[in-house]
PDB file of N, H, CA, C and O in Angstrom:
ATOM      1  N   UNK A   1       0.834  -1.168   0.000  1.00  0.00           N
ATOM      2  CA  UNK A   1       0.000   0.000   0.000  1.00  0.00           C
ATOM      3  C   UNK A   1       0.878   1.228   0.000  1.00  0.00           C
ATOM      4  O   UNK A   1       1.825   1.326   0.780  1.00  0.00           O
ATOM      5  N   UNK A   2       0.568   2.154  -0.864  1.00  0.00           N
ATOM      6  H   UNK A   2      -0.202   2.074  -1.498  1.00  0.00           H
ATOM      7  CA  UNK A   2       1.325   3.395  -0.905  1.00  0.00           C
ATOM      8  C   UNK A   2       0.355   4.560  -0.970  1.00  0.00           C
ATOM      9  O   UNK A   2      -0.440   4.656  -1.905  1.00  0.00           O
ATOM     10  N   UNK A   3       0.410   5.428  -0.004  1.00  0.00           N
ATOM     11  H   UNK A   3       1.055   5.349   0.756  1.00  0.00           H
ATOM     12  CA  UNK A   3      -0.384   6.651  -0.025  1.00  0.00           C
ATOM     13  C   UNK A   3       0.512   7.741  -0.596  1.00  0.00           C
ATOM     14  O   UNK A   3       1.593   8.012  -0.075  1.00  0.00           O
ATOM     15  N   UNK A   4       0.044   8.363  -1.678  1.00  0.00           N
ATOM     16  H   UNK A   4      -0.835   8.144  -2.102  1.00  0.00           H
ATOM     17  CA  UNK A   4       0.834   9.393  -2.341  1.00  0.00           C
ATOM     18  C   UNK A   4       0.600  10.772  -1.749  1.00  0.00           C
ATOM     19  O   UNK A   4       1.492  11.620  -1.775  1.00  0.00           O
ATOM     20  N   UNK A   5      -0.595  11.001  -1.214  1.00  0.00           N
ATOM     21  H   UNK A   5      -1.320  10.312  -1.193  1.00  0.00           H
ATOM     22  CA  UNK A   5      -0.915  12.312  -0.653  1.00  0.00           C
ATOM     23  C   UNK A   5      -1.924  12.131   0.459  1.00  0.00           C
ATOM     24  O   UNK A   5      -2.852  11.331   0.345  1.00  0.00           O
ATOM     25  N   UNK A   6      -1.741  12.872   1.529  1.00  0.00           N
ATOM     26  H   UNK A   6      -0.986  13.522   1.622  1.00  0.00           H
ATOM     27  CA  UNK A   6      -2.663  12.871   2.655  1.00  0.00           C
ATOM     28  C   UNK A   6      -2.748  14.307   3.141  1.00  0.00           C
ATOM     29  O   UNK A   6      -1.759  14.849   3.634  1.00  0.00           O
ATOM     30  N   UNK A   7      -3.913  14.934   3.012  1.00  0.00           N
ATOM     31  H   UNK A   7      -4.717  14.494   2.611  1.00  0.00           H
ATOM     32  CA  UNK A   7      -4.101  16.324   3.417  1.00  0.00           C
ATOM     33  C   UNK A   7      -5.353  16.419   4.274  1.00  0.00           C
ATOM     34  O   UNK A   7      -6.325  15.700   4.046  1.00  0.00           O
ATOM     35  N   UNK A   8      -5.328  17.308   5.259  1.00  0.00           N
ATOM     36  H   UNK A   8      -4.538  17.893   5.444  1.00  0.00           H
ATOM     37  CA  UNK A   8      -6.475  17.504   6.140  1.00  0.00           C
ATOM     38  C   UNK A   8      -6.704  18.996   6.322  1.00  0.00           C
ATOM     39  O   UNK A   8      -5.769  19.763   6.556  1.00  0.00           O
ATOM     40  N   UNK A   9      -7.972  19.392   6.209  1.00  0.00           N
ATOM     41  H   UNK A   9      -8.731  18.769   6.019  1.00  0.00           H
ATOM     42  CA  UNK A   9      -8.383  20.768   6.465  1.00  0.00           C
ATOM     43  C   UNK A   9      -9.463  20.743   7.532  1.00  0.00           C
ATOM     44  O   UNK A   9     -10.186  19.755   7.659  1.00  0.00           O
ATOM     45  N   UNK A  10      -9.582  21.817   8.299  1.00  0.00           N
ATOM     46  H   UNK A  10      -8.995  22.620   8.196  1.00  0.00           H
ATOM     47  CA  UNK A  10     -10.686  21.987   9.234  1.00  0.00           C
ATOM     48  C   UNK A  10     -11.625  23.019   8.624  1.00  0.00           C
ATOM     49  O   UNK A  10     -11.218  24.132   8.292  1.00  0.00           O
ATOM     50  N   UNK A  11     -12.900  22.623   8.482  1.00  0.00           N
ATOM     51  H   UNK A  11     -13.230  21.719   8.752  1.00  0.00           H
ATOM     52  CA  UNK A  11     -13.911  23.512   7.916  1.00  0.00           C
ATOM     53  C   UNK A  11     -14.945  23.840   8.975  1.00  0.00           C
ATOM     54  O   UNK A  11     -15.594  22.948   9.523  1.00  0.00           O
ATOM     55  N   UNK A  12     -15.095  25.131   9.260  1.00  0.00           N
ATOM     56  H   UNK A  12     -14.568  25.855   8.815  1.00  0.00           H
ATOM     57  CA  UNK A  12     -16.130  25.563  10.199  1.00  0.00           C
ATOM     58  C   UNK A  12     -17.474  25.578   9.486  1.00  0.00           C
ATOM     59  O   UNK A  12     -17.582  26.058   8.357  1.00  0.00           O
ATOM     60  N   UNK A  13     -18.494  25.053  10.147  1.00  0.00           N
ATOM     61  H   UNK A  13     -18.407  24.663  11.064  1.00  0.00           H
ATOM     62  CA  UNK A  13     -19.851  25.048   9.608  1.00  0.00           C
ATOM     63  C   UNK A  13     -20.802  25.486  10.709  1.00  0.00           C
ATOM     64  O   UNK A  13     -20.414  25.508  11.877  1.00  0.00           O
ATOM     65  N   UNK A  14     -22.042  25.837  10.367  1.00  0.00           N
ATOM     66  H   UNK A  14     -22.357  25.820   9.419  1.00  0.00           H
ATOM     67  CA  UNK A  14     -23.002  26.192  11.425  1.00  0.00           C
ATOM     68  C   UNK A  14     -23.224  25.062  12.427  1.00  0.00           C
ATOM     69  O   UNK A  14     -23.584  25.318  13.576  1.00  0.00           O
ATOM     70  N   UNK A  15     -23.012  23.812  12.004  1.00  0.00           N
ATOM     71  H   UNK A  15     -22.719  23.604  11.071  1.00  0.00           H
ATOM     72  CA  UNK A  15     -23.181  22.669  12.899  1.00  0.00           C
ATOM     73  C   UNK A  15     -21.930  22.297  13.672  1.00  0.00           C
ATOM     74  O   UNK A  15     -21.939  21.335  14.439  1.00  0.00           O
ATOM     75  N   UNK A  16     -20.853  23.047  13.481  1.00  0.00           N
ATOM     76  H   UNK A  16     -20.845  23.829  12.857  1.00  0.00           H
ATOM     77  CA  UNK A  16     -19.587  22.762  14.151  1.00  0.00           C
ATOM     78  C   UNK A  16     -18.486  22.486  13.144  1.00  0.00           C
ATOM     79  O   UNK A  16     -18.737  22.414  11.941  1.00  0.00           O
ATOM     80  N   UNK A  17     -17.285  22.333  13.631  1.00  0.00           N
ATOM     81  H   UNK A  17     -17.081  22.392  14.609  1.00  0.00           H
ATOM     82  CA  UNK A  17     -16.135  22.081  12.759  1.00  0.00           C
ATOM     83  C   UNK A  17     -16.146  20.638  12.262  1.00  0.00           C
ATOM     84  O   UNK A  17     -16.539  19.721  12.983  1.00  0.00           O
ATOM     85  N   UNK A  18     -15.705  20.452  11.013  1.00  0.00           N
ATOM     86  H   UNK A  18     -15.386  21.197  10.427  1.00  0.00           H
ATOM     87  CA  UNK A  18     -15.535  19.115  10.455  1.00  0.00           C
ATOM     88  C   UNK A  18     -14.155  19.037   9.827  1.00  0.00           C
ATOM     89  O   UNK A  18     -13.603  20.044   9.381  1.00  0.00           O
ATOM     90  N   UNK A  19     -13.611  17.845   9.798  1.00  0.00           N
ATOM     91  H   UNK A  19     -14.059  17.027  10.160  1.00  0.00           H
ATOM     92  CA  UNK A  19     -12.324  17.621   9.137  1.00  0.00           C
ATOM     93  C   UNK A  19     -12.600  17.148   7.716  1.00  0.00           C
ATOM     94  O   UNK A  19     -13.408  16.247   7.491  1.00  0.00           O
ATOM     95  N   UNK A  20     -11.922  17.763   6.772  1.00  0.00           N
ATOM     96  H   UNK A  20     -11.265  18.494   6.954  1.00  0.00           H
ATOM     97  CA  UNK A  20     -11.980  17.340   5.379  1.00  0.00           C
ATOM     98  C   UNK A  20     -10.659  16.629   5.103  1.00  0.00           C
ATOM     99  O   UNK A  20      -9.595  17.246   5.151  1.00  0.00           O
ATOM    100  N   UNK A  21     -10.731  15.332   4.815  1.00  0.00           N
ATOM    101  H   UNK A  21     -11.595  14.831   4.776  1.00  0.00           H
ATOM    102  CA  UNK A  21      -9.531  14.516   4.647  1.00  0.00           C
ATOM    103  C   UNK A  21      -9.452  14.046   3.202  1.00  0.00           C
ATOM    104  O   UNK A  21     -10.420  13.529   2.645  1.00  0.00           O
ATOM    105  N   UNK A  22      -8.281  14.236   2.609  1.00  0.00           N
ATOM    106  H   UNK A  22      -7.494  14.655   3.062  1.00  0.00           H
ATOM    107  CA  UNK A  22      -8.021  13.780   1.246  1.00  0.00           C
ATOM    108  C   UNK A  22      -6.869  12.788   1.285  1.00  0.00           C
ATOM    109  O   UNK A  22      -5.777  13.106   1.756  1.00  0.00           O
ATOM    110  N   UNK A  23      -7.121  11.594   0.790  1.00  0.00           N
ATOM    111  H   UNK A  23      -8.008  11.336   0.407  1.00  0.00           H
ATOM    112  CA  UNK A  23      -6.078  10.572   0.681  1.00  0.00           C
ATOM    113  C   UNK A  23      -6.024  10.143  -0.773  1.00  0.00           C
ATOM    114  O   UNK A  23      -7.038   9.742  -1.342  1.00  0.00           O
ATOM    115  N   UNK A  24      -4.843  10.225  -1.378  1.00  0.00           N
ATOM    116  H   UNK A  24      -4.019  10.551  -0.915  1.00  0.00           H
ATOM    117  CA  UNK A  24      -4.651   9.770  -2.749  1.00  0.00           C
ATOM    118  C   UNK A  24      -3.710   8.576  -2.747  1.00  0.00           C
ATOM    119  O   UNK A  24      -2.658   8.597  -2.107  1.00  0.00           O
ATOM    120  N   UNK A  25      -4.107   7.529  -3.476  1.00  0.00           N
ATOM    121  H   UNK A  25      -4.961   7.512  -3.995  1.00  0.00           H
ATOM    122  CA  UNK A  25      -3.303   6.318  -3.591  1.00  0.00           C
ATOM    123  C   UNK A  25      -3.652   5.638  -4.910  1.00  0.00           C
ATOM    124  O   UNK A  25      -4.776   5.769  -5.393  1.00  0.00           O
ATOM    125  N   UNK A  26      -2.696   4.908  -5.499  1.00  0.00           N
ATOM    126  H   UNK A  26      -1.782   4.801  -5.106  1.00  0.00           H
ATOM    127  CA  UNK A  26      -2.984   4.194  -6.745  1.00  0.00           C
ATOM    128  C   UNK A  26      -4.172   3.231  -6.593  1.00  0.00           C
ATOM    129  O   UNK A  26      -4.964   3.080  -7.523  1.00  0.00           O
ATOM    130  N   UNK A  27      -4.299   2.589  -5.443  1.00  0.00           N
ATOM    131  H   UNK A  27      -3.655   2.711  -4.688  1.00  0.00           H
ATOM    132  CA  UNK A  27      -5.416   1.682  -5.163  1.00  0.00           C
ATOM    133  C   UNK A  27      -5.982   2.095  -3.810  1.00  0.00           C
ATOM    134  O   UNK A  27      -5.539   1.606  -2.770  1.00  0.00           O
ATOM    135  N   UNK A  28      -6.961   2.994  -3.824  1.00  0.00           N
ATOM    136  H   UNK A  28      -7.322   3.391  -4.668  1.00  0.00           H
ATOM    137  CA  UNK A  28      -7.469   3.564  -2.582  1.00  0.00           C
ATOM    138  C   UNK A  28      -8.122   2.503  -1.686  1.00  0.00           C
ATOM    139  O   UNK A  28      -8.012   2.576  -0.463  1.00  0.00           O
ATOM    140  N   UNK A  29      -8.798   1.523  -2.287  1.00  0.00           N
ATOM    141  H   UNK A  29      -8.888   1.464  -3.281  1.00  0.00           H
ATOM    142  CA  UNK A  29      -9.419   0.472  -1.479  1.00  0.00           C
ATOM    143  C   UNK A  29      -8.360  -0.318  -0.714  1.00  0.00           C
ATOM    144  O   UNK A  29      -8.535  -0.610   0.469  1.00  0.00           O
ATOM    145  N   UNK A  30      -7.263  -0.665  -1.387  1.00  0.00           N
ATOM    146  H   UNK A  30      -7.121  -0.428  -2.348  1.00  0.00           H
ATOM    147  CA  UNK A  30      -6.180  -1.397  -0.724  1.00  0.00           C
ATOM    148  C   UNK A  30      -5.520  -0.530   0.341  1.00  0.00           C
ATOM    149  O   UNK A  30      -5.180  -1.015   1.421  1.00  0.00           O
ATOM    150  N   UNK A  31      -5.338   0.749   0.037  1.00  0.00           N
ATOM    151  H   UNK A  31      -5.614   1.142  -0.840  1.00  0.00           H
ATOM    152  CA  UNK A  31      -4.704   1.661   0.991  1.00  0.00           C
ATOM    153  C   UNK A  31      -5.552   1.790   2.255  1.00  0.00           C
ATOM    154  O   UNK A  31      -5.022   1.754   3.365  1.00  0.00           O
ATOM    155  N   UNK A  32      -6.858   1.939   2.090  1.00  0.00           N
ATOM    156  H   UNK A  32      -7.288   1.968   1.188  1.00  0.00           H
ATOM    157  CA  UNK A  32      -7.731   2.071   3.256  1.00  0.00           C
ATOM    158  C   UNK A  32      -7.796   0.759   4.043  1.00  0.00           C
ATOM    159  O   UNK A  32      -7.857   0.772   5.272  1.00  0.00           O
ATOM    160  N   UNK A  33      -7.782  -0.368   3.333  1.00  0.00           N
ATOM    161  H   UNK A  33      -7.732  -0.378   2.334  1.00  0.00           H
ATOM    162  CA  UNK A  33      -7.771  -1.663   4.019  1.00  0.00           C
ATOM    163  C   UNK A  33      -6.514  -1.844   4.841  1.00  0.00           C
ATOM    164  O   UNK A  33      -6.560  -2.349   5.963  1.00  0.00           O
ATOM    165  N   UNK A  34      -5.394  -1.433   4.282  1.00  0.00           N
ATOM    166  H   UNK A  34      -5.356  -1.023   3.370  1.00  0.00           H
ATOM    167  CA  UNK A  34      -4.131  -1.534   5.004  1.00  0.00           C
ATOM    168  C   UNK A  34      -4.110  -0.585   6.199  1.00  0.00           C
ATOM    169  O   UNK A  34      -3.653  -0.948   7.283  1.00  0.00           O
ATOM    170  N   UNK A  35      -4.604   0.623   5.993  1.00  0.00           N
ATOM    171  H   UNK A  35      -4.975   0.918   5.112  1.00  0.00           H
ATOM    172  CA  UNK A  35      -4.659   1.606   7.078  1.00  0.00           C
ATOM    173  C   UNK A  35      -5.539   1.094   8.219  1.00  0.00           C
ATOM    174  O   UNK A  35      -5.249   1.346   9.389  1.00  0.00           O
ATOM    175  N   UNK A  36      -6.598   0.385   7.887  1.00  0.00           N
ATOM    176  H   UNK A  36      -6.834   0.180   6.937  1.00  0.00           H
ATOM    177  CA  UNK A  36      -7.538  -0.118   8.894  1.00  0.00           C
ATOM    178  C   UNK A  36      -6.955  -1.227   9.753  1.00  0.00           C
ATOM    179  O   UNK A  36      -7.431  -1.457  10.864  1.00  0.00           O
ATOM    180  N   UNK A  37      -5.922  -1.926   9.254  1.00  0.00           N
ATOM    181  H   UNK A  37      -5.535  -1.738   8.351  1.00  0.00           H
ATOM    182  CA  UNK A  37      -5.389  -3.073   9.993  1.00  0.00           C
ATOM    183  C   UNK A  37      -3.926  -2.927  10.401  1.00  0.00           C
ATOM    184  O   UNK A  37      -3.405  -3.760  11.142  1.00  0.00           O
ATOM    185  N   UNK A  38      -3.266  -1.889   9.932  1.00  0.00           N
ATOM    186  H   UNK A  38      -3.689  -1.212   9.330  1.00  0.00           H
ATOM    187  CA  UNK A  38      -1.839  -1.703  10.192  1.00  0.00           C
ATOM    188  C   UNK A  38      -1.560  -1.513  11.681  1.00  0.00           C
ATOM    189  O   UNK A  38      -2.352  -0.903  12.400  1.00  0.00           O
ATOM    190  N   UNK A  39      -0.436  -2.039  12.129  1.00  0.00           N
ATOM    191  H   UNK A  39       0.208  -2.534  11.546  1.00  0.00           H
ATOM    192  CA  UNK A  39       0.015  -1.832  13.508  1.00  0.00           C
ATOM    193  C   UNK A  39       1.079  -0.739  13.598  1.00  0.00           C
ATOM    194  O   UNK A  39       1.665  -0.533  14.661  1.00  0.00           O
ATOM    195  N   UNK A  40       1.331  -0.041  12.496  1.00  0.00           N
ATOM    196  H   UNK A  40       0.855  -0.208  11.632  1.00  0.00           H
ATOM    197  CA  UNK A  40       2.254   1.082  12.504  1.00  0.00           C
ATOM    198  C   UNK A  40       1.745   2.128  13.508  1.00  0.00           C
ATOM    199  O   UNK A  40       0.547   2.412  13.540  1.00  0.00           O
ATOM    200  N   UNK A  41       2.631   2.700  14.323  1.00  0.00           N
ATOM    201  H   UNK A  41       3.603   2.470  14.298  1.00  0.00           H
ATOM    202  CA  UNK A  41       2.176   3.656  15.342  1.00  0.00           C
ATOM    203  C   UNK A  41       1.367   4.828  14.777  1.00  0.00           C
ATOM    204  O   UNK A  41       0.370   5.230  15.378  1.00  0.00           O
ATOM    205  N   UNK A  42       1.778   5.379  13.634  1.00  0.00           N
ATOM    206  H   UNK A  42       2.588   5.052  13.146  1.00  0.00           H
ATOM    207  CA  UNK A  42       1.014   6.488  13.063  1.00  0.00           C
ATOM    208  C   UNK A  42      -0.369   6.019  12.635  1.00  0.00           C
ATOM    209  O   UNK A  42      -1.360   6.710  12.875  1.00  0.00           O
ATOM    210  N   UNK A  43      -0.447   4.848  12.001  1.00  0.00           N
ATOM    211  H   UNK A  43       0.357   4.286  11.807  1.00  0.00           H
ATOM    212  CA  UNK A  43      -1.736   4.335  11.540  1.00  0.00           C
ATOM    213  C   UNK A  43      -2.675   4.060  12.710  1.00  0.00           C
ATOM    214  O   UNK A  43      -3.872   4.332  12.618  1.00  0.00           O
ATOM    215  N   UNK A  44      -2.144   3.525  13.806  1.00  0.00           N
ATOM    216  H   UNK A  44      -1.172   3.304  13.880  1.00  0.00           H
ATOM    217  CA  UNK A  44      -2.976   3.303  14.998  1.00  0.00           C
ATOM    218  C   UNK A  44      -3.464   4.630  15.553  1.00  0.00           C
ATOM    219  O   UNK A  44      -4.635   4.765  15.909  1.00  0.00           O
ATOM    220  N   UNK A  45      -2.557   5.626  15.629  1.00  0.00           N
ATOM    221  H   UNK A  45      -1.606   5.517  15.339  1.00  0.00           H
ATOM    222  CA  UNK A  45      -2.938   6.958  16.112  1.00  0.00           C
ATOM    223  C   UNK A  45      -4.026   7.553  15.221  1.00  0.00           C
ATOM    224  O   UNK A  45      -5.000   8.113  15.725  1.00  0.00           O
ATOM    225  N   UNK A  46      -3.868   7.435  13.890  1.00  0.00           N
ATOM    226  H   UNK A  46      -3.077   6.980  13.480  1.00  0.00           H
ATOM    227  CA  UNK A  46      -4.839   7.989  12.956  1.00  0.00           C
ATOM    228  C   UNK A  46      -6.208   7.337  13.162  1.00  0.00           C
ATOM    229  O   UNK A  46      -7.217   8.038  13.232  1.00  0.00           O
ATOM    230  N   UNK A  47      -6.255   5.999  13.259  1.00  0.00           N
ATOM    231  H   UNK A  47      -5.435   5.429  13.201  1.00  0.00           H
ATOM    232  CA  UNK A  47      -7.522   5.295  13.487  1.00  0.00           C
ATOM    233  C   UNK A  47      -8.182   5.744  14.784  1.00  0.00           C
ATOM    234  O   UNK A  47      -9.385   6.002  14.819  1.00  0.00           O
ATOM    235  N   UNK A  48      -7.386   5.836  15.851  1.00  0.00           N
ATOM    236  H   UNK A  48      -6.409   5.627  15.822  1.00  0.00           H
ATOM    237  CA  UNK A  48      -7.933   6.253  17.142  1.00  0.00           C
ATOM    238  C   UNK A  48      -8.446   7.689  17.082  1.00  0.00           C
ATOM    239  O   UNK A  48      -9.483   8.001  17.667  1.00  0.00           O
ATOM    240  N   UNK A  49      -7.728   8.563  16.381  1.00  0.00           N
ATOM    241  H   UNK A  49      -6.885   8.309  15.906  1.00  0.00           H
ATOM    242  CA  UNK A  49      -8.153   9.959  16.251  1.00  0.00           C
ATOM    243  C   UNK A  49      -9.457  10.063  15.476  1.00  0.00           C
ATOM    244  O   UNK A  49     -10.354  10.810  15.867  1.00  0.00           O
ATOM    245  N   UNK A  50      -9.570   9.318  14.376  1.00  0.00           N
ATOM    246  H   UNK A  50      -8.841   8.712  14.058  1.00  0.00           H
ATOM    247  CA  UNK A  50     -10.806   9.336  13.582  1.00  0.00           C
ATOM    248  C   UNK A  50     -11.973   8.837  14.427  1.00  0.00           C
ATOM    249  O   UNK A  50     -13.068   9.397  14.375  1.00  0.00           O
ATOM    250  N   UNK A  51     -11.739   7.794  15.195  1.00  0.00           N
ATOM    251  H   UNK A  51     -10.849   7.339  15.237  1.00  0.00           H
ATOM    252  CA  UNK A  51     -12.803   7.247  16.042  1.00  0.00           C
ATOM    253  C   UNK A  51     -13.203   8.239  17.130  1.00  0.00           C
ATOM    254  O   UNK A  51     -14.391   8.428  17.390  1.00  0.00           O
ATOM    255  N   UNK A  52     -12.214   8.877  17.772  1.00  0.00           N
ATOM    256  H   UNK A  52     -11.249   8.723  17.561  1.00  0.00           H
ATOM    257  CA  UNK A  52     -12.504   9.843  18.830  1.00  0.00           C
ATOM    258  C   UNK A  52     -13.243  11.065  18.295  1.00  0.00           C
ATOM    259  O   UNK A  52     -14.201  11.532  18.911  1.00  0.00           O
ATOM    260  N   UNK A  53     -12.802  11.581  17.157  1.00  0.00           N
ATOM    261  H   UNK A  53     -12.024  11.201  16.656  1.00  0.00           H
ATOM    262  CA  UNK A  53     -13.360  12.823  16.628  1.00  0.00           C
ATOM    263  C   UNK A  53     -14.673  12.596  15.890  1.00  0.00           C
ATOM    264  O   UNK A  53     -15.623  13.363  16.047  1.00  0.00           O
ATOM    265  N   UNK A  54     -14.721  11.528  15.074  1.00  0.00           N
ATOM    266  H   UNK A  54     -13.949  10.905  14.946  1.00  0.00           H
ATOM    267  CA  UNK A  54     -15.872  11.338  14.191  1.00  0.00           C
ATOM    268  C   UNK A  54     -16.738  10.135  14.540  1.00  0.00           C
ATOM    269  O   UNK A  54     -17.824   9.977  13.984  1.00  0.00           O
ATOM    270  N   UNK A  55     -16.273   9.282  15.455  1.00  0.00           N
ATOM    271  H   UNK A  55     -15.390   9.410  15.907  1.00  0.00           H
ATOM    272  CA  UNK A  55     -17.043   8.108  15.813  1.00  0.00           C
ATOM    273  C   UNK A  55     -16.992   7.000  14.771  1.00  0.00           C
ATOM    274  O   UNK A  55     -17.764   6.045  14.855  1.00  0.00           O
ATOM    275  N   UNK A  56     -16.098   7.107  13.788  1.00  0.00           N
ATOM    276  H   UNK A  56     -15.471   7.883  13.720  1.00  0.00           H
ATOM    277  CA  UNK A  56     -15.964   6.086  12.746  1.00  0.00           C
ATOM    278  C   UNK A  56     -14.859   5.121  13.129  1.00  0.00           C
ATOM    279  O   UNK A  56     -13.740   5.532  13.437  1.00  0.00           O
ATOM    280  N   UNK A  57     -15.180   3.838  13.107  1.00  0.00           N
ATOM    281  H   UNK A  57     -16.089   3.505  12.856  1.00  0.00           H
ATOM    282  CA  UNK A  57     -14.204   2.809  13.411  1.00  0.00           C
ATOM    283  C   UNK A  57     -13.649   2.267  12.091  1.00  0.00           C
ATOM    284  O   UNK A  57     -14.259   1.394  11.473  1.00  0.00           O
ATOM    285  N   UNK A  58     -12.498   2.782  11.662  1.00  0.00           N
ATOM    286  H   UNK A  58     -12.003   3.491  12.164  1.00  0.00           H
ATOM    287  CA  UNK A  58     -11.914   2.360  10.387  1.00  0.00           C
ATOM    288  C   UNK A  58     -11.618   0.870  10.371  1.00  0.00           C
ATOM    289  O   UNK A  58     -11.710   0.231   9.323  1.00  0.00           O
ATOM    290  N   UNK A  59     -11.264   0.312  11.520  1.00  0.00           N
ATOM    291  H   UNK A  59     -11.190   0.832  12.372  1.00  0.00           H
ATOM    292  CA  UNK A  59     -10.954  -1.115  11.590  1.00  0.00           C
ATOM    293  C   UNK A  59     -12.210  -1.963  11.405  1.00  0.00           C
ATOM    294  O   UNK A  59     -12.121  -3.115  10.982  1.00  0.00           O
ATOM    295  N   UNK A  60     -13.373  -1.405  11.715  1.00  0.00           N
ATOM    296  H   UNK A  60     -13.445  -0.469  12.059  1.00  0.00           H
ATOM    297  CA  UNK A  60     -14.623  -2.138  11.591  1.00  0.00           C
ATOM    298  C   UNK A  60     -15.180  -2.155  10.171  1.00  0.00           C
ATOM    299  O   UNK A  60     -16.140  -2.871   9.885  1.00  0.00           O
ATOM    300  N   UNK A  61     -14.583  -1.371   9.291  1.00  0.00           N
ATOM    301  H   UNK A  61     -13.804  -0.790   9.523  1.00  0.00           H
ATOM    302  CA  UNK A  61     -15.048  -1.301   7.917  1.00  0.00           C
ATOM    303  C   UNK A  61     -16.198  -0.326   7.756  1.00  0.00           C
ATOM    304  O   UNK A  61     -16.924  -0.035   8.707  1.00  0.00           O
ATOM    305  N   UNK A  62     -16.351   0.166   6.558  1.00  0.00           N
ATOM    306  H   UNK A  62     -15.761  -0.070   5.785  1.00  0.00           H
ATOM    307  CA  UNK A  62     -17.414   1.100   6.238  1.00  0.00           C
ATOM    308  C   UNK A  62     -17.534   1.168   4.721  1.00  0.00           C
ATOM    309  O   UNK A  62     -16.572   0.873   4.013  1.00  0.00           O
ATOM    310  N   UNK A  63     -18.700   1.550   4.214  1.00  0.00           N
ATOM    311  H   UNK A  63     -19.482   1.790   4.790  1.00  0.00           H
ATOM    312  CA  UNK A  63     -18.836   1.642   2.767  1.00  0.00           C
ATOM    313  C   UNK A  63     -17.984   2.792   2.234  1.00  0.00           C
ATOM    314  O   UNK A  63     -17.799   3.794   2.925  1.00  0.00           O
ATOM    315  N   UNK A  64     -17.466   2.659   1.017  1.00  0.00           N
ATOM    316  H   UNK A  64     -17.616   1.845   0.455  1.00  0.00           H
ATOM    317  CA  UNK A  64     -16.656   3.739   0.463  1.00  0.00           C
ATOM    318  C   UNK A  64     -17.517   4.978   0.217  1.00  0.00           C
ATOM    319  O   UNK A  64     -18.716   4.862  -0.036  1.00  0.00           O
ATOM    320  N   UNK A  65     -16.912   6.150   0.290  1.00  0.00           N
ATOM    321  H   UNK A  65     -15.938   6.244   0.495  1.00  0.00           H
ATOM    322  CA  UNK A  65     -17.681   7.372   0.038  1.00  0.00           C
ATOM    323  C   UNK A  65     -18.083   7.458  -1.432  1.00  0.00           C
ATOM    324  O   UNK A  65     -17.443   6.868  -2.303  1.00  0.00           O
ATOM    325  N   UNK A  66     -19.143   8.198  -1.686  1.00  0.00           N
ATOM    326  H   UNK A  66     -19.663   8.678  -0.978  1.00  0.00           H
ATOM    327  CA  UNK A  66     -19.592   8.426  -3.053  1.00  0.00           C
ATOM    328  C   UNK A  66     -18.914   9.684  -3.578  1.00  0.00           C
ATOM    329  O   UNK A  66     -19.091  10.766  -3.019  1.00  0.00           O
ATOM    330  N   UNK A  67     -18.145   9.546  -4.641  1.00  0.00           N
ATOM    331  H   UNK A  67     -18.001   8.667  -5.095  1.00  0.00           H
ATOM    332  CA  UNK A  67     -17.488  10.707  -5.241  1.00  0.00           C
ATOM    333  C   UNK A  67     -18.513  11.462  -6.069  1.00  0.00           C
ATOM    334  O   UNK A  67     -19.199  10.869  -6.902  1.00  0.00           O
ATOM    335  N   UNK A  68     -18.620  12.762  -5.847  1.00  0.00           N
ATOM    336  H   UNK A  68     -18.063  13.244  -5.171  1.00  0.00           H
ATOM    337  CA  UNK A  68     -19.593  13.564  -6.564  1.00  0.00           C
ATOM    338  C   UNK A  68     -18.942  14.574  -7.504  1.00  0.00           C
ATOM    339  O   UNK A  68     -19.631  15.156  -8.342  1.00  0.00           O
ATOM    340  N   UNK A  69     -17.642  14.797  -7.388  1.00  0.00           N
ATOM    341  H   UNK A  69     -17.083  14.324  -6.707  1.00  0.00           H
ATOM    342  CA  UNK A  69     -16.950  15.725  -8.258  1.00  0.00           C
ATOM    343  C   UNK A  69     -15.462  15.441  -8.249  1.00  0.00           C
ATOM    344  O   UNK A  69     -14.885  15.165  -7.198  1.00  0.00           O
ATOM    345  N   UNK A  70     -14.835  15.508  -9.423  1.00  0.00           N
ATOM    346  H   UNK A  70     -15.304  15.733 -10.277  1.00  0.00           H
ATOM    347  CA  UNK A  70     -13.385  15.375  -9.542  1.00  0.00           C
ATOM    348  C   UNK A  70     -12.951  16.251 -10.713  1.00  0.00           C
ATOM    349  O   UNK A  70     -12.728  15.758 -11.819  1.00  0.00           O
ATOM    350  N   UNK A  71     -12.832  17.543 -10.465  1.00  0.00           N
ATOM    351  H   UNK A  71     -13.013  17.944  -9.567  1.00  0.00           H
ATOM    352  CA  UNK A  71     -12.446  18.494 -11.508  1.00  0.00           C
ATOM    353  C   UNK A  71     -10.946  18.710 -11.469  1.00  0.00           C
ATOM    354  O   UNK A  71     -10.370  18.944 -10.407  1.00  0.00           O
ATOM    355  N   UNK A  72     -10.329  18.632 -12.606  1.00  0.00           N
ATOM    356  H   UNK A  72     -10.797  18.442 -13.470  1.00  0.00           H
ATOM    357  CA  UNK A  72      -8.898  18.929 -12.742  1.00  0.00           C
ATOM    358  C   UNK A  72      -8.742  19.854 -13.923  1.00  0.00           C
ATOM    359  O   UNK A  72      -9.092  19.512 -15.052  1.00  0.00           O
ATOM    360  N   UNK A  73      -8.212  21.029 -13.649  1.00  0.00           N
ATOM    361  H   UNK A  73      -7.927  21.306 -12.732  1.00  0.00           H
ATOM    362  CA  UNK A  73      -8.111  22.049 -14.698  1.00  0.00           C
ATOM    363  C   UNK A  73      -6.853  21.973 -15.499  1.00  0.00           C
ATOM    364  O   UNK A  73      -6.652  22.776 -16.410  1.00  0.00           O
TER     365      UNK A  73
END
């Protein structure tokens, strides 16, 4: 698994702040699967942070997001 880019922004909304996370990889499904099971200290920290902040358990699996736009100029 190789992640080529990982970027995070904080977006303020009327309902509170949300994290916007962008992960780019040649095979995103494989990258997310590896991230969900890796014992690397950063990967464990990332999973725990996502669970604490968003309540999503990456290790438990989840459906992939629906892409609605991919504009490249």
